[in-house]
C-alpha positions as CSV (number, residue, x, y, z in Angstrom):
1,M,34.8,-28.4,26.5
2,A,31.3,-29.2,25.3
3,N,30.2,-32.8,25.4
4,E,29.1,-34.0,21.9
5,T,26.5,-36.5,23.2
6,F,23.2,-35.8,24.9
7,A,21.0,-38.1,27.0
8,N,17.7,-38.9,25.3
9,S,15.6,-37.1,27.9
10,L,12.9,-34.7,26.9
11,V,11.6,-32.6,29.9
12,V,8.0,-31.7,29.6
13,E,6.5,-29.1,32.0
14,V,2.8,-28.4,32.2
15,E,1.8,-25.0,33.7
16,K,5.4,-24.8,35.1
17,G,5.1,-28.2,36.8
18,P,6.7,-31.5,35.8
19,L,4.7,-34.0,33.7
20,P,3.6,-36.8,36.1
21,A,6.1,-39.7,36.0
22,D,3.4,-42.3,35.1
23,V,2.3,-40.1,32.1
24,K,5.9,-39.4,31.0
25,S,6.5,-43.2,30.8
26,L,3.7,-43.4,28.1
27,L,5.4,-40.8,25.8
28,T,6.5,-42.6,22.6
29,H,7.2,-39.8,20.2
30,A,7.7,-36.1,20.3
31,F,9.1,-33.4,18.1
32,V,9.6,-29.6,18.1
33,D,9.8,-27.7,14.9
34,D,11.2,-24.2,14.8
35,S,11.6,-21.8,11.9
36,R,12.7,-18.2,11.2
37,N,9.5,-17.7,9.1
38,L,6.8,-19.6,11.0
39,P,5.7,-20.2,14.6
40,D,7.4,-23.1,16.5
41,V,5.2,-26.2,16.9
42,F,5.4,-29.2,19.2
43,V,3.7,-32.6,19.1
44,L,3.6,-35.1,22.0
45,R,2.4,-38.6,21.3
46,F,1.4,-40.9,24.2
47,R,0.4,-44.6,24.3
48,D,-2.9,-44.3,26.1
49,P,-5.0,-47.5,26.1
50,G,-6.8,-46.3,29.3
51,H,-7.5,-42.7,28.0
52,V,-6.0,-41.2,31.1
53,V,-3.2,-39.0,29.8
54,L,-5.1,-35.7,29.4
55,D,-6.8,-36.1,32.7
56,K,-3.7,-37.1,34.7
57,A,-1.5,-34.5,33.1
58,K,-4.2,-31.8,33.3
59,I,-3.8,-30.9,29.7
60,K,-6.5,-29.1,27.7
61,I,-6.7,-26.4,25.1
62,G,-4.8,-23.4,26.2
63,T,-2.5,-25.2,28.7
64,K,1.0,-23.8,28.9
65,I,3.7,-26.2,27.9
66,A,7.5,-25.9,28.2
67,L,9.8,-28.4,26.5
68,K,13.5,-28.7,27.5
69,V,16.3,-31.2,27.0
70,Q,18.3,-32.7,29.8
71,T,21.8,-33.1,28.4
72,S,24.8,-35.0,29.8
73,D,26.5,-31.6,30.3
74,P,26.5,-30.0,33.7
75,G,23.7,-27.7,34.5
76,G,19.9,-27.8,34.2
77,P,17.8,-28.7,31.2
78,Q,18.3,-26.5,28.1
79,P,15.1,-25.0,26.7
80,L,13.7,-25.9,23.3
81,M,10.4,-24.0,23.3
82,S,7.5,-22.8,25.3
83,G,4.0,-22.6,24.0
84,E,0.4,-23.4,24.5
85,V,-1.8,-26.4,23.6
86,T,-4.0,-25.7,20.5
87,A,-5.2,-29.2,19.8
88,V,-5.6,-32.7,21.4
89,G,-6.6,-35.9,19.6
90,V,-6.9,-39.6,19.9
91,E,-5.8,-42.3,17.3
92,L,-6.7,-46.0,17.3
93,D,-5.0,-48.5,14.9
94,A,-3.6,-51.9,14.9
95,T,-0.7,-50.8,17.1
96,G,-2.8,-49.5,19.9
97,T,-4.5,-46.3,21.2
98,F,-2.6,-43.0,21.2
99,T,-3.3,-39.6,22.6
100,E,-1.7,-36.7,20.7
101,V,-1.1,-33.2,22.1
102,R,-0.2,-30.4,19.7
103,G,0.7,-26.7,20.3
104,Y,2.5,-23.6,19.1
105,D,4.5,-20.8,20.5
106,L,2.7,-17.5,21.1
107,G,3.1,-16.6,17.4
108,H,0.1,-18.7,16.6
109,R,-2.1,-16.0,18.0
110,L,-1.2,-13.8,15.1
111,F,-2.8,-16.3,12.7
112,R,-6.2,-16.0,14.2
113,G,-8.9,-14.1,12.4
114,S,-8.2,-11.2,10.0
115,R,-8.0,-7.5,10.6
116,V,-8.4,-4.2,8.8
117,A,-6.2,-1.6,10.3
118,A,-4.2,1.5,9.4
119,Y,-0.8,2.4,10.8
120,P,-0.2,6.1,9.8
121,N,3.2,7.8,10.2
122,M,4.7,4.7,11.9
123,T,8.0,3.0,11.3
124,I,8.1,-0.7,10.6
125,A,9.4,-1.2,14.2
126,D,6.5,0.8,15.5
127,V,4.1,-1.4,13.6
128,V,5.6,-4.7,14.7
129,R,5.5,-3.5,18.4
130,K,1.9,-2.4,18.1
131,V,0.7,-5.7,16.5
132,A,2.6,-7.7,19.2
133,Q,1.1,-5.6,22.0
134,R,-2.4,-6.1,20.6
135,A,-1.8,-9.9,20.7
136,N,-0.3,-9.8,24.2
137,I,3.1,-11.1,23.0
138,P,6.2,-9.6,24.6
139,V,8.7,-8.2,22.1
140,G,12.4,-8.9,21.8
141,Q,14.8,-7.6,19.1
142,I,12.9,-5.4,16.6
143,D,15.0,-4.1,13.8
144,D,13.9,-0.9,12.0
145,V,14.2,-0.3,8.3
146,K,15.1,3.1,6.8
147,G,12.8,4.6,4.3
148,F,9.5,3.5,5.8
149,G,7.2,5.6,8.1
150,R,7.7,9.0,6.5
151,P,5.2,11.7,7.4
152,H,1.8,11.5,5.6
153,T,2.4,7.8,4.8
154,Q,0.9,4.7,6.3
155,L,1.1,0.9,6.2
156,S,-2.3,-0.9,6.0
157,Q,-3.5,-4.3,7.0
158,D,-6.1,-5.1,4.4
159,G,-8.3,-7.9,5.8
160,V,-5.5,-10.4,6.5
161,S,-4.2,-12.0,9.7
162,D,-1.6,-10.3,11.8
163,W,1.0,-12.9,10.9
164,E,0.3,-12.5,7.2
165,F,0.6,-8.8,7.5
166,L,3.9,-8.9,9.4
167,S,5.2,-11.6,7.1
168,R,4.4,-9.5,4.1
169,I,6.5,-6.6,5.6
170,A,9.3,-9.0,6.5
171,G,9.4,-10.4,3.0
172,L,9.5,-6.9,1.5
173,V,12.5,-5.8,3.6
174,G,14.3,-9.2,4.0
175,A,13.6,-9.7,7.7
176,Q,12.8,-12.8,9.7
177,I,9.9,-13.0,12.1
178,A,9.7,-15.5,14.9
179,V,8.9,-15.9,18.6
180,V,12.2,-16.6,20.5
181,E,12.0,-17.6,24.1
182,G,8.5,-16.2,24.4
183,K,9.3,-12.9,22.7
184,L,8.4,-11.7,19.1
185,E,11.5,-10.8,17.1
186,F,11.8,-9.0,13.8
187,Q,15.4,-9.3,12.6
188,L,17.1,-8.3,9.4
189,A,19.4,-11.0,7.9
190,E,23.1,-10.8,8.9
191,E,26.3,-12.5,8.2
192,P,27.0,-15.8,10.2
193,K,29.8,-14.1,12.1
194,S,29.1,-16.0,15.4
195,A,29.6,-19.4,13.7
196,P,32.7,-21.4,14.7
197,A,35.7,-21.3,12.3
198,P,35.5,-23.7,9.3
199,N,38.4,-25.8,10.8
200,A,36.8,-26.1,14.2
201,K,36.0,-29.6,15.6
202,A,32.7,-30.8,16.9
203,K,34.3,-32.0,20.2
204,A,35.2,-28.4,21.0
205,N,32.0,-26.7,19.9
206,P,28.4,-27.9,19.7
207,L,27.7,-25.6,16.8
208,V,30.1,-27.5,14.5
209,L,28.4,-30.0,12.2
210,E,31.1,-32.5,11.4
211,M,30.7,-35.6,9.2
212,H,31.2,-38.9,11.1
213,R,30.8,-37.2,14.4
214,T,27.7,-35.0,14.8
215,L,26.3,-35.4,11.3
216,L,24.2,-38.5,10.7
217,S,23.1,-37.5,7.1
218,L,23.4,-34.5,4.8
219,R,22.2,-33.3,1.4
220,A,24.1,-30.2,0.3
221,A,23.8,-28.3,-3.0
222,I,25.5,-25.3,-4.6
223,T,23.4,-24.1,-7.6
224,A,23.4,-21.4,-10.2
225,A,19.7,-21.8,-10.8
226,E,17.8,-18.5,-10.6
227,Q,21.0,-16.6,-9.8
228,V,21.4,-13.1,-11.1
229,P,24.3,-10.6,-10.9
230,E,22.3,-7.7,-9.7
231,V,18.8,-6.7,-8.6
232,Q,17.4,-3.4,-9.8
233,V,14.3,-2.0,-8.0
234,R,12.4,0.9,-9.5
235,G,9.8,3.2,-8.0
236,W,8.3,6.6,-8.5
237,D,8.7,9.8,-6.4
238,P,5.6,11.9,-7.1
239,E,6.9,14.8,-4.9
240,N,10.0,15.3,-7.0
241,K,8.4,13.9,-10.2
242,Q,11.3,11.5,-10.8
243,A,12.1,7.8,-10.9
244,V,13.6,6.1,-7.9
245,V,16.2,3.5,-8.8
246,A,18.2,1.2,-6.5
247,S,20.7,-1.5,-7.6
248,K,22.2,-4.1,-5.3
249,P,24.3,-7.1,-6.1
250,S,22.9,-10.5,-5.4
251,S,24.2,-11.7,-2.0
252,A,24.2,-15.1,-0.1
253,L,23.8,-13.3,3.2
254,G,23.7,-15.9,6.0
255,T,26.1,-18.2,4.2
256,E,29.9,-17.9,4.2
257,V,31.6,-20.5,1.9
258,A,35.0,-20.1,0.3
259,G,34.5,-19.1,-3.4
260,L,30.7,-19.0,-3.2
261,D,29.5,-15.8,-4.9
262,P,26.0,-15.6,-6.5
263,V,27.3,-12.8,-8.8
264,A,30.0,-15.1,-10.2
265,L,27.6,-18.0,-10.5
266,A,25.2,-15.8,-12.6
267,G,28.1,-14.5,-14.7
268,K,28.9,-18.0,-15.9
269,F,25.7,-18.0,-17.9
270,G,25.5,-14.3,-18.8
271,S,22.4,-13.9,-16.6
272,P,20.8,-10.4,-16.9
273,P,19.9,-8.3,-13.8
274,F,16.6,-9.0,-12.1
275,L,14.2,-6.0,-12.5
276,A,11.4,-5.3,-10.1
277,G,9.0,-2.4,-10.0
278,G,6.9,-1.3,-7.1
279,T,5.4,1.6,-5.1
280,H,8.7,2.7,-3.7
281,R,8.6,6.5,-3.0
282,S,12.1,7.2,-1.6
283,Q,15.6,6.2,-2.3
284,A,16.1,4.7,1.2
285,Q,13.0,2.5,0.7
286,A,14.1,1.3,-2.7
287,N,17.6,0.5,-1.3
288,A,16.1,-1.6,1.5
289,V,13.9,-3.5,-0.9
290,A,16.7,-4.1,-3.4
291,A,19.0,-5.4,-0.7
292,A,16.3,-7.8,0.6
293,L,15.5,-9.1,-2.9
294,G,19.2,-9.6,-3.7
295,T,19.6,-11.6,-0.5
296,Q,16.5,-13.6,-1.2
297,L,17.6,-14.6,-4.6
298,G,21.3,-15.1,-3.7
299,G,20.4,-17.1,-0.6
300,A,19.1,-19.9,-2.8
301,C,22.5,-20.6,-4.2
302,A,23.5,-22.8,-1.2
303,E,21.1,-25.2,0.5
304,L,21.5,-27.8,3.2
305,A,19.2,-30.5,4.6
306,G,20.6,-32.9,7.1
307,V,20.2,-34.8,10.4
308,A,22.6,-34.4,13.4
309,R,22.8,-36.0,16.7
310,G,20.3,-34.4,19.1
311,N,21.5,-30.9,20.1
312,P,19.3,-28.2,21.6
313,K,21.7,-25.5,20.6
314,L,20.8,-26.1,17.0
315,R,18.0,-23.6,16.5
316,A,16.6,-21.7,13.6
317,G,18.7,-18.5,13.2
318,T,21.8,-20.1,14.7
319,A,25.0,-19.8,12.8
320,V,26.9,-23.1,12.5
321,A,30.0,-24.4,10.8
322,L,29.9,-27.4,8.4
323,T,33.2,-29.3,8.3
324,N,34.7,-32.4,6.9
325,V,32.3,-32.5,4.0
326,G,34.7,-31.4,1.2
327,E,34.7,-28.4,-1.0
328,P,32.8,-26.4,-2.0
329,F,30.4,-27.2,0.8
330,A,32.4,-26.6,4.0
331,G,31.8,-23.2,5.5
332,K,29.4,-21.2,7.7
333,Y,25.7,-21.3,7.5
334,T,22.7,-19.8,9.2
335,L,20.0,-22.5,10.0
336,T,16.6,-21.7,8.5
337,S,14.6,-24.4,10.4
338,T,15.1,-27.4,12.7
339,R,13.2,-30.4,14.0
340,H,14.1,-31.9,17.3
341,L,12.8,-35.4,17.2
342,F,12.4,-37.8,20.1
343,A,11.5,-41.3,19.0
344,E,11.8,-44.9,20.4
345,Q,13.5,-46.0,17.2
346,V,16.2,-43.3,16.7
347,G,16.5,-41.6,20.1
348,Y,17.1,-37.9,20.0
349,T,18.1,-36.3,16.6
350,T,18.0,-32.8,15.2
351,E,17.0,-32.3,11.5
352,F,18.0,-29.0,10.0
353,T,17.7,-27.0,6.8
354,V,19.4,-24.0,5.2
355,S,17.3,-22.4,2.5
356,G,17.5,-18.7,3.0
357,R,14.0,-17.2,2.8
358,Q,12.8,-20.0,0.5
359,E,10.0,-21.5,2.5
360,R,10.1,-25.4,2.6
361,S,7.3,-26.0,5.1
362,L,3.9,-27.4,4.0
363,Y,2.3,-24.2,5.1
364,G,4.8,-22.1,3.1
365,L,4.5,-24.2,0.0
366,A,0.7,-24.1,0.1
367,N,0.6,-20.4,0.6
368,G,3.5,-19.3,-1.4
369,G,5.4,-18.1,1.6
370,P,5.2,-14.5,2.8
371,G,3.9,-12.7,-0.2
372,G,2.5,-9.5,-1.5
373,S,-1.0,-8.2,-1.2
374,A,-3.9,-9.7,-2.9
375,D,-4.8,-8.4,-6.4
376,R,-7.9,-6.4,-5.6
377,G,-8.3,-4.9,-9.0
378,L,-10.7,-1.9,-9.0
379,V,-12.8,-1.3,-6.0
380,P,-15.5,1.2,-4.9
381,A,-14.7,3.6,-2.1
382,V,-16.1,6.6,-0.3
383,V,-14.2,9.9,0.1
384,S,-13.5,10.7,3.8
385,D,-11.1,13.7,3.6
386,V,-10.0,16.2,1.0
387,R,-7.8,18.5,3.1
388,D,-4.5,17.4,1.5
389,P,-1.7,19.0,3.5
390,A,0.5,18.9,0.4
391,K,-2.2,20.7,-1.6
392,T,-1.7,18.3,-4.6
393,G,-5.3,17.2,-5.0
394,R,-5.1,14.0,-2.9
395,V,-7.9,12.6,-0.9
396,K,-8.5,9.9,1.7
397,V,-11.1,7.2,1.2
398,T,-12.8,4.5,3.2
399,Y,-13.8,1.0,1.9
400,P,-17.2,0.2,3.4
401,W,-17.1,-3.3,1.9
402,L,-13.9,-4.0,3.9
403,S,-14.2,-2.1,7.2
404,A,-16.4,0.3,9.0
405,D,-13.6,2.4,10.4
406,Y,-10.5,2.0,8.2
407,S,-9.4,5.1,6.3
408,S,-6.7,5.0,3.6
409,G,-3.6,7.2,3.4
410,W,-3.6,10.1,0.9
411,A,-4.6,8.9,-2.5
412,R,-3.7,10.7,-5.7
413,T,-6.6,11.7,-7.9
414,V,-6.8,11.5,-11.7
415,H,-7.6,14.8,-13.6
416,P,-8.0,15.3,-17.4
417,G,-5.0,17.0,-18.9
418,A,-3.2,17.5,-15.6
419,G,0.2,19.2,-15.9
420,N,2.3,21.9,-14.4
421,G,-0.2,24.6,-13.5
422,Y,-2.8,23.4,-16.1
423,G,-5.4,20.8,-16.7
424,G,-8.8,20.0,-15.2
425,L,-9.2,20.1,-11.4
426,V,-12.3,18.4,-10.2
427,L,-12.0,17.0,-6.7
428,P,-14.6,14.7,-5.3
429,E,-16.6,15.8,-2.2
430,V,-16.5,14.1,1.2
431,G,-19.1,11.3,1.0
432,D,-18.9,10.8,-2.8
433,E,-18.5,7.3,-4.1
434,V,-15.4,6.9,-6.2
435,L,-13.6,4.1,-8.1
436,V,-10.1,3.2,-6.8
437,G,-7.2,1.3,-8.3
438,F,-3.9,0.3,-6.7
439,E,-0.5,0.9,-8.1
440,H,1.2,-2.4,-8.7
441,G,-1.5,-4.0,-6.6
442,D,-0.3,-2.3,-3.5
443,F,-3.1,-1.6,-1.1
444,D,-1.2,1.4,0.4
445,A,-0.9,3.1,-3.0
446,P,-4.5,3.9,-4.0
447,Y,-5.5,6.1,-7.0
448,V,-8.9,7.7,-7.3
449,L,-9.9,7.2,-11.0
450,G,-13.3,9.0,-10.9
451,G,-16.6,9.4,-9.3
452,L,-19.6,7.0,-9.4
453,Y,-23.4,7.5,-9.5
454,N,-25.5,5.1,-7.5
455,G,-29.0,4.7,-6.1
456,K,-28.6,7.6,-3.7
457,D,-26.4,9.9,-5.8
458,A,-28.2,10.4,-9.1
459,P,-26.8,12.1,-12.2
460,P,-27.6,15.9,-12.5
461,T,-30.5,17.1,-14.4
462,L,-29.5,18.9,-17.7
463,T,-31.4,20.9,-20.2
464,K,-32.0,17.8,-22.3
465,D,-31.7,14.1,-21.5
466,P,-28.1,12.9,-22.2
467,V,-29.2,10.2,-24.6
468,D,-31.6,10.7,-27.5
469,G,-34.4,8.2,-27.1
470,N,-34.7,7.5,-30.8
471,S,-31.2,7.5,-32.2
472,G,-29.4,6.3,-29.0
473,E,-26.8,9.0,-29.5
474,V,-25.4,11.0,-26.7
475,V,-26.7,14.5,-27.3
476,T,-25.9,16.3,-24.1
477,R,-22.8,16.5,-21.9
478,G,-22.2,18.7,-19.0
479,F,-20.6,19.5,-15.7
480,V,-22.5,20.5,-12.6
481,S,-21.0,21.7,-9.4
482,R,-22.3,20.8,-5.9
483,K,-24.4,24.0,-5.9
484,H,-25.8,23.2,-9.3
485,H,-23.8,25.7,-11.4
486,K,-23.8,24.2,-14.9
487,V,-21.8,24.0,-18.1
488,E,-23.8,22.1,-20.7
489,F,-22.8,21.0,-24.2
490,L,-25.8,20.3,-26.4
491,E,-24.8,18.7,-29.7
492,D,-27.4,20.6,-31.8
493,E,-28.2,23.7,-29.8
494,G,-24.8,24.8,-28.6
495,I,-23.4,25.7,-25.1
496,V,-25.3,26.8,-22.0
497,I,-23.6,28.2,-18.9
498,S,-26.0,28.9,-15.9
499,S,-25.8,29.6,-12.2
500,G,-27.3,27.2,-9.7
501,D,-30.4,29.4,-9.1
502,G,-31.0,29.8,-12.9
503,K,-30.9,33.6,-12.8
504,F,-27.7,34.0,-14.7
505,V,-27.5,32.3,-18.1
506,V,-25.1,32.5,-21.1
507,K,-26.3,30.8,-24.2
508,L,-24.2,30.2,-27.3
509,D,-27.1,29.2,-29.6
510,Q,-25.5,27.4,-32.5
511,K,-28.8,26.5,-34.1
512,N,-30.2,30.0,-34.3
513,Q,-26.7,31.7,-34.4
514,V,-27.5,33.8,-31.3
515,V,-25.5,34.7,-28.2
516,E,-27.8,35.4,-25.3
517,V,-26.8,36.7,-21.8
518,T,-29.4,36.7,-19.1
519,S,-28.8,38.3,-15.7
520,G,-31.0,38.4,-12.6
521,K,-29.5,41.9,-11.8
522,A,-26.8,43.6,-13.9
523,V,-24.3,42.8,-16.6
524,T,-21.0,44.6,-16.5
525,I,-18.4,44.7,-19.3
526,K,-15.0,46.1,-18.5
527,A,-11.8,46.4,-20.6
528,Q,-8.5,48.2,-20.3
529,N,-8.1,49.3,-23.9
530,G,-11.5,49.5,-25.4
531,V,-14.8,47.7,-26.1
532,T,-16.1,47.2,-29.6
533,I,-19.6,46.0,-30.4
534,D,-20.1,45.2,-34.1
535,S,-23.5,44.0,-35.3
536,G,-22.3,43.5,-38.8
537,T,-25.1,44.1,-41.3
538,G,-27.8,43.8,-38.7
539,P,-29.3,46.4,-36.4
540,L,-27.8,47.3,-33.0
541,E,-30.4,48.0,-30.3
542,L,-29.8,49.3,-26.8
543,K,-32.9,49.0,-24.5
544,G,-33.2,50.0,-20.9
545,Q,-35.2,51.9,-18.3
546,K,-32.5,54.5,-18.6
547,I,-29.5,54.7,-20.9
548,T,-26.4,56.7,-19.9
549,A,-23.3,57.1,-22.0
550,K,-20.2,58.8,-20.3
551,A,-16.8,59.5,-21.6
552,Q,-13.7,61.0,-20.0
553,T,-13.1,63.1,-23.1
554,D,-15.2,63.1,-26.3
555,V,-18.3,61.3,-27.4
556,T,-18.7,60.8,-31.1
557,I,-21.8,59.4,-32.8
558,E,-21.6,58.9,-36.5
559,A,-24.3,57.7,-38.9
560,G,-23.6,56.5,-42.5
561,A,-27.0,58.0,-43.4
562,Q,-29.3,59.9,-41.0
563,L,-28.8,60.5,-37.3
564,K,-32.1,60.8,-35.5
565,A,-32.5,61.8,-31.8
566,S,-36.1,62.0,-30.4
567,G,-37.7,62.0,-27.0
568,T,-41.4,61.7,-26.2
569,A,-41.0,64.3,-23.4
570,G,-38.2,66.3,-25.0
571,V,-34.7,66.5,-26.3
572,K,-32.1,68.5,-24.5
573,V,-28.6,69.3,-25.7
574,E,-26.2,71.0,-23.3
575,G,-22.6,72.2,-23.5
576,A,-20.2,75.0,-22.8
577,T,-20.7,75.8,-26.4
578,V,-23.2,74.2,-28.8
579,A,-22.7,74.2,-32.6
580,V,-25.2,72.7,-35.0
581,T,-23.7,72.6,-38.5
582,G,-25.1,71.4,-41.8
583,Q,-22.7,70.7,-44.7
584,G,-25.5,71.5,-47.2
585,Q,-28.4,73.2,-45.4
586,A,-29.7,73.4,-41.8
587,E,-33.4,73.7,-41.0
588,L,-35.1,74.5,-37.6
589,T,-38.7,73.6,-37.7
590,A,-41.5,73.4,-35.1
591,S,-45.2,72.8,-35.2
592,G,-45.6,75.6,-32.6
593,P,-43.7,78.7,-31.6
594,V,-39.9,78.9,-32.0
595,T,-37.9,80.8,-29.4
596,V,-34.3,81.8,-29.8
597,R,-32.7,83.5,-26.8
598,G,-29.2,84.6,-26.1
599,A,-27.1,87.5,-24.7
600,L,-26.7,88.3,-28.4
601,V,-28.5,86.7,-31.3
602,R,-27.0,86.9,-34.7
603,I,-28.8,85.6,-37.8
604,N,-26.7,85.9,-40.9
């Protein structure tokens, strides 16, 4: 049977060796904070009038420290945390001179600096492992989340610290991130099944918090504030061109109290569902986000803050039973954070909180807890790849203002009038500068809105300047391809289509009412059922070095008045038979001799 009292003995190990006895005797105050949302922290405070503690204990920045508690139970000391020193300081006041040593578990390494990185085609578990490996942190339990890491997708770290990046992911899917016994863990929330039964006694189980025995103080609350009956998450699936909708009931996951139901609490006031949109592309992804959001909101319906007799088994993430405190507060809870305090005045106590994912620390309150990405608005980018495997007009871009080597996932591009098999299709080229926006502010959901001119990439040269210098009106618009093929719209003159070398031009001259086609070589007109050329009341002229008219059957030339055929070298008419007929009269005239030949010549 577990003993409910613990000796007030904090064991401090420095680089795996014991703290010297003469230094340990100077320790006046110490605490260890642990949380499921932040790195564990320790503080050691020594009375040090001779300024000898750091030297004698061989403590400096980076020194490895392990903190344990020697209990009155059989066995060796029980671990509280291990970490490394990140700060040392000295304080002088009316009560004396003190040396303070502060440190964190290995999770603090993830706070240092910021990083731009891409994680393409990787699951969330893959990403967490890679980040931990890069920081030289061993990994423990890493839970994966369905719906993330599909082919041709990626998660991106957009200039934030590793911790903020992982916290953002954890907040999205409802996971908790912490270093436990020197290993980084990424765990989804679960029911407090391992907690003792609600009727258990503190004498029999150290994980029972019982009033008048192990509990020294308690503040408990059940609240309907911000409670909703349901969470509905919506997204968009561009592959199937349909909305993605996931609905999950609000849930107090991590808390098991008789009669406690966030849905019922919300129903007392007729609360509507909580609606949230985002860049969710699959049903599995939306389901995961909806469940996480439902747990986050529902978890705030029951909160605890209390102080217990010192107990190293009370750790963040531990499921405990709260007893002998009356209804509706007795039940099972999962601790969110604890503080193990060692002080001359109070001995060894353990402070604890239960707050779901609601961050109560100073860091969390100052930074809003694990949140979404920064609102970047519209940003310039450079196209890096246009070979979309899905052939839907997507491109990849880089952000030179953010990183020299980061490349986005596939970004959808905007096209005028785009629809099923119709609309404009004008893809940017690799190296082009473009303007990018982000769907719902999500850095991993970029859209290319259009191209940009700059000091290196100038607008194309058109037939006329786009803007009239006198009136200030736009008088020319156009489209020019990479090889300078042009379509120009001139407000007064009309439309000009030309090839890049200028040898092929089609002009629709609105001003002079003329259509002009110019070809560097030949012009071919083909039709399946006929070609009609009608010059109206004006003349029709055919000019060429040589003119040939061919027909599979007949050729008919009609004139409303006279038909004239002449040739400076001669006129030749040939046929199997030749007939020249005049309806009124026929005349054959020559300025020289006339010769008529035939096998037989008849003149009537």
